[in-house]
C-alpha positions as CSV (number, residue, x, y, z in Angstrom):
1,X,-26.4,50.6,37.4
2,X,-23.2,49.6,36.5
3,X,-22.4,46.0,35.3
4,X,-19.4,43.9,34.8
5,X,-20.7,42.6,31.4
6,X,-17.5,42.3,29.2
7,X,-17.9,42.7,25.1
8,X,-20.5,40.5,23.6
9,X,-18.7,37.3,21.5
10,X,-19.8,37.2,18.1
11,X,-20.0,33.7,17.2
12,X,-18.5,32.7,14.0
13,X,-21.6,31.8,11.3
14,X,-22.5,27.8,11.2
15,X,-21.0,25.8,7.9
16,X,-24.2,25.6,5.6
17,X,-25.2,22.9,3.2
18,X,-23.5,23.0,0.0
19,X,-22.9,19.9,-2.2
20,X,-25.3,16.7,-1.5
21,X,-24.0,13.6,-3.8
22,X,-25.9,10.3,-3.0
23,X,-24.7,6.4,-3.9
24,X,-26.0,3.7,-3.7
25,X,-25.2,-0.5,-5.0
26,X,-27.2,-1.9,-7.2
27,X,-30.5,-3.5,-6.4
28,X,-30.6,-1.6,-3.3
29,X,-33.4,1.0,-2.4
30,X,-31.2,2.8,0.1
31,X,-27.5,4.6,-0.1
32,X,-24.9,6.3,1.0
33,X,-25.8,10.8,1.1
34,X,-22.8,12.7,1.7
35,X,-23.0,16.3,2.2
36,X,-20.1,19.0,1.8
37,X,-20.2,21.7,4.8
38,X,-18.9,25.2,4.4
39,X,-19.8,28.6,3.0
40,X,-21.5,29.5,-0.2
41,X,-18.8,31.1,-3.0
42,X,-20.0,33.0,-6.0
43,X,-21.6,31.1,-8.6
44,X,-18.3,31.5,-11.1
45,X,-16.6,29.5,-8.9
46,X,-16.4,25.8,-8.0
47,X,-18.4,25.1,-4.5
48,X,-15.0,23.6,-2.9
49,X,-13.8,27.0,-2.5
50,X,-16.7,27.3,0.3
51,X,-16.7,23.3,1.4
52,X,-15.0,22.7,5.5
53,X,-16.3,19.8,6.5
54,X,-17.8,16.4,5.0
55,X,-20.4,14.4,6.7
56,X,-22.0,11.1,5.4
57,X,-25.6,10.0,6.4
58,X,-26.5,6.2,6.8
59,X,-29.4,4.8,6.2
60,X,-29.8,4.2,9.4
61,X,-29.6,7.7,10.8
62,X,-26.6,8.5,11.6
63,X,-24.5,10.7,10.3
64,X,-20.6,11.0,10.8
65,X,-17.8,13.4,9.8
66,X,-14.7,12.5,7.7
67,X,-11.6,13.8,9.5
68,X,-8.8,14.3,7.3
69,X,-5.0,14.0,8.9
70,X,-3.9,17.7,7.6
71,X,-5.7,20.6,6.2
72,X,-7.5,20.9,3.3
73,X,-6.5,23.8,1.1
74,X,-10.4,24.8,-1.3
75,X,-8.1,23.3,-4.3
76,X,-7.6,19.5,-1.9
77,X,-11.6,19.1,-2.2
78,X,-12.9,17.4,-4.7
79,X,-16.8,15.7,-5.1
80,X,-15.3,12.9,-7.2
81,X,-15.2,10.4,-3.8
82,X,-17.5,7.8,-5.0
83,X,-16.9,5.2,-7.5
84,X,-18.8,4.8,-10.4
85,X,-20.3,1.3,-9.2
86,X,-20.8,3.3,-5.6
87,X,-18.5,0.5,-4.3
88,X,-15.6,2.4,-3.3
89,X,-15.0,5.8,-1.6
90,X,-12.1,7.4,-1.6
91,X,-11.3,10.0,0.7
92,X,-8.7,12.4,0.9
93,X,-6.1,12.6,3.8
94,X,-3.9,15.7,3.1
95,X,-1.3,16.5,0.7
96,X,1.7,14.7,1.7
97,X,-1.2,11.6,3.6
98,X,-2.9,10.4,0.0
99,X,-5.8,8.5,0.2
100,X,-7.6,6.1,2.1
101,X,-10.2,3.8,-0.4
102,X,-13.3,2.3,1.6
103,X,-15.5,-0.2,0.5
104,X,-19.1,1.8,0.8
105,X,-20.3,-1.2,3.0
106,X,-18.0,-0.7,5.5
107,X,-18.1,3.1,5.7
108,X,-19.9,3.5,8.8
109,X,-17.1,1.3,10.8
110,X,-13.9,3.4,9.2
111,X,-15.6,6.7,10.1
112,X,-15.9,5.4,13.6
113,X,-12.5,4.2,13.8
114,X,-13.9,0.5,14.0
115,X,-12.4,-0.7,10.6
116,X,-9.4,-0.1,8.7
117,X,-9.5,1.7,5.0
118,X,-9.5,-0.8,2.3
119,X,-6.4,0.5,0.8
120,X,-3.7,3.3,1.5
121,X,-2.3,5.0,-1.5
122,X,0.5,7.1,-1.4
123,X,3.0,8.1,-3.6
124,X,7.2,7.0,-2.6
125,X,8.6,7.5,-6.2
126,X,11.9,9.5,-7.3
127,X,10.1,13.0,-7.8
128,X,12.0,15.3,-5.4
129,X,10.4,15.8,-1.2
130,X,8.2,16.9,0.1
131,X,5.8,16.5,-2.7
132,X,1.7,16.6,-2.9
133,X,-1.0,14.5,-3.5
134,X,-3.6,15.3,-5.3
135,X,-6.7,15.8,-7.7
136,X,-8.0,12.3,-7.1
137,X,-10.9,10.9,-9.5
138,X,-12.1,7.6,-10.4
139,X,-11.6,6.9,-13.8
140,X,-13.5,2.8,-13.7
141,X,-15.2,1.1,-10.9
142,X,-12.1,-0.4,-10.4
143,X,-9.5,2.1,-10.7
144,X,-8.5,5.3,-9.5
145,X,-6.2,8.0,-10.4
146,X,-4.4,11.0,-8.3
147,X,-1.5,12.9,-8.9
148,X,1.5,13.5,-7.1
149,X,4.3,17.3,-7.5
150,X,7.3,17.7,-6.7
151,X,8.3,21.2,-5.0
152,X,7.5,24.2,-7.2
153,X,4.5,22.5,-8.6
154,X,2.4,22.7,-5.6
155,X,-0.8,22.8,-7.5
156,X,-0.2,20.8,-10.3
157,X,-0.1,23.0,-13.1
158,X,3.2,25.6,-12.7
159,X,5.6,25.2,-15.7
160,X,7.9,24.9,-13.2
161,X,7.5,22.0,-11.3
162,X,7.3,18.8,-12.1
163,X,4.1,16.2,-11.9
164,X,3.0,12.3,-12.0
165,X,-0.3,11.3,-12.7
166,X,-0.6,7.5,-10.9
167,X,-3.6,4.7,-11.0
168,X,-4.2,2.1,-8.7
169,X,-6.4,-1.0,-10.0
170,X,-8.1,-2.3,-7.5
171,X,-9.6,-5.4,-9.1
172,X,-8.4,-8.8,-7.2
173,X,-7.1,-6.3,-4.5
174,X,-7.6,-7.8,-0.9
175,X,-8.8,-5.8,2.2
176,X,-5.3,-4.0,3.3
177,X,-3.0,-4.8,0.5
178,X,-1.0,-1.6,-1.3
179,X,-2.0,-2.1,-4.9
180,X,0.5,-1.4,-7.2
181,X,0.7,2.4,-8.9
182,X,1.1,3.1,-12.7
183,X,2.4,6.1,-13.9
184,X,0.1,7.1,-16.7
185,X,1.6,10.4,-17.6
186,X,4.2,13.0,-16.2
187,X,2.9,16.3,-16.1
188,X,-0.3,17.6,-15.3
189,X,-1.4,19.8,-17.9
190,X,-4.8,21.0,-16.4
191,X,-6.5,20.0,-13.3
192,X,-8.8,17.3,-13.6
193,X,-12.6,18.1,-12.9
194,X,-13.5,18.4,-9.6
195,X,-16.5,16.7,-10.1
196,X,-19.4,19.0,-8.4
197,X,-21.1,19.3,-11.5
198,X,-23.3,16.1,-11.0
199,X,-23.7,17.3,-7.4
200,X,-26.6,19.0,-5.9
201,X,-26.0,22.2,-4.5
202,X,-27.6,23.6,-2.7
203,X,-27.7,28.1,-1.9
């Protein structure tokens, strides 16, 4: 019997958990779990090239997704989000936007839109515009470094471009203050490690 059924709708495969990191404050038996979701990539590549989404699970059982302000490209993702003492989380907002630094104890409220970040890291120096932020990583419990790339150096190691490595120190900084950015190095020779080797991989 004839029907008016249209073509079958093919649903895109759901993202699966790829990498997990847990961070707990000293003296605490509970912690925050970060999970990156996406599509598996061949073993010879870092899992970041399959990441699509970052979600956090809290001791209460609530799970909240981090939503960057811009589309993140595969090389923008990183597992270097927790400070070594787990007091802060660095969240990449997008190449033209920079980073939010959030206290771990305030992360749940931040993700729910109830609390602003502890600090915002955004370059406003002399490199030509549009410049791009990226490759952020913690170098101590209170210091975070990231790079800014000028046109022609979007990925950070093209010889014709220009880049600068900046460090932000948070010791003694109050909520909402803009920490000064110290120039550590001009020109990125190679990308920093993405930190995912220390995380738990699933597939």
